[in-house]
N, C-alpha and C positions, 0 to 999 in steps of 0.2 A: 594421158597423165603418166608421168614416170613413177617409178617405184618409190622414189624419195618423197614425192608429194603425198603419195598414198600413206606412207609410214608416218608422216607428220600429222596428217588428218586423223589417223588412228590413235596417235599419241594424244592429240587434243581431246578426242572423244573419250579416251580411257581416263585421262586426268579429270575431266569434268564429271564423268560418271562416278569416279571414286570420291570426288568432293560431294556429289549429291547423295551418296550413300552414307557419308560421314556426318552430314548435317543432322539427320534425325537422331543419331546416337548422341551427338553433341548437345542437342536440345534436351534430350531425356536426361543426360548427366547434369546439365545446368539446372533443370527443373527439380531434379532430385536433391541437389545440393541446397537450393533455395528452400525447398520444403523442409529438409532436415534442420536447416538454420532457423526457420520460423518456429518449428516445434521446440527447439532448444530455448529460444528467446521467450516463447510462451510459457514454458514450464519454469524458467528462471524467474520471470516476472510474477508468476502465480505464487511461487514459494516465498518471494520477498514480501508480497502483499499479505500472505498468511502469517508470516512471522511478525510483520508490523501490526497486524490486527490483534495478534496474541499479546503483543506488548501494550497495545492500547487498552485491552480488557484488563490486563494486570494493573495498569495505572489507574483505571477507573475503580477497581476493587480496592486498591490502596487508598484512594481518595475517599471512598465510602467508609472504610475503616477509620481513617483519620477524622472524618466528619463525626462519626459516632463517638469516637474517643473525645473529641473536643466538646461535643454536646454534653457528655457525661461529666467532663471536667468543669464545664461551665455551670452545670446544675449544682455540683458539689461546692464549687467555689463561691457561688452566689447565695447559698442557703445561709451560711453563718453571717456574712456581712449584712445581708438584708435584715436579718433579725436584729443585729446590732444597730442598724440605722433606722429600723422601723418602716422599711419599705413594704408596701402591700404586695400581695401575691400577684395581683394584676400587673403591677409595674414590672415585677420580675418576669412574668410571662411575656410581656411585650418586648422586653430587652432580649430574652432568649429567642423569641421568634425573629427579631431583627438580626441577631447574630446568626441564626440558622439560615435565614434568607441570604445573608452575606456569604456564608460558606457555600451554599448551593450555587450562588452566582459565580463564585470563584471556581467551583467545580465545573460548571458549564463552560466557563471561559477557557479552562485548561483542556477540556474535552474538545472544544472547537480548535484550539491551537494544535492539539495532537492530530486532529482530522486534517487540518491544513498541511501539516508536516507529512502526513501519509500521502496526501494527494500530490505533493511536490515530489 
């Protein structure tokens, strides 16, 4: 073999050796980038879920307060007309329970809708 052929073979071995040493470093870099990206996405999703959950709890508390307020207003508004119309207390109680049930149904419906929005 002449010296030119030997130099070409050495150049081929050298370039393939440098490629084989770069490959593990490249894999480590790509793996590290993927890991960091997945951590970021995980924390971002978690923070959004926590803020959404806090908003849902606040909405539920507002609904409970509104329900209590409406029940109090209902009791106060029905006392005087019931006496004027001569309705029995049992009739009033049934009407109040029916309205309270309706309020609770609406509250559950809103809670389900909030849950669906959170899941989306």
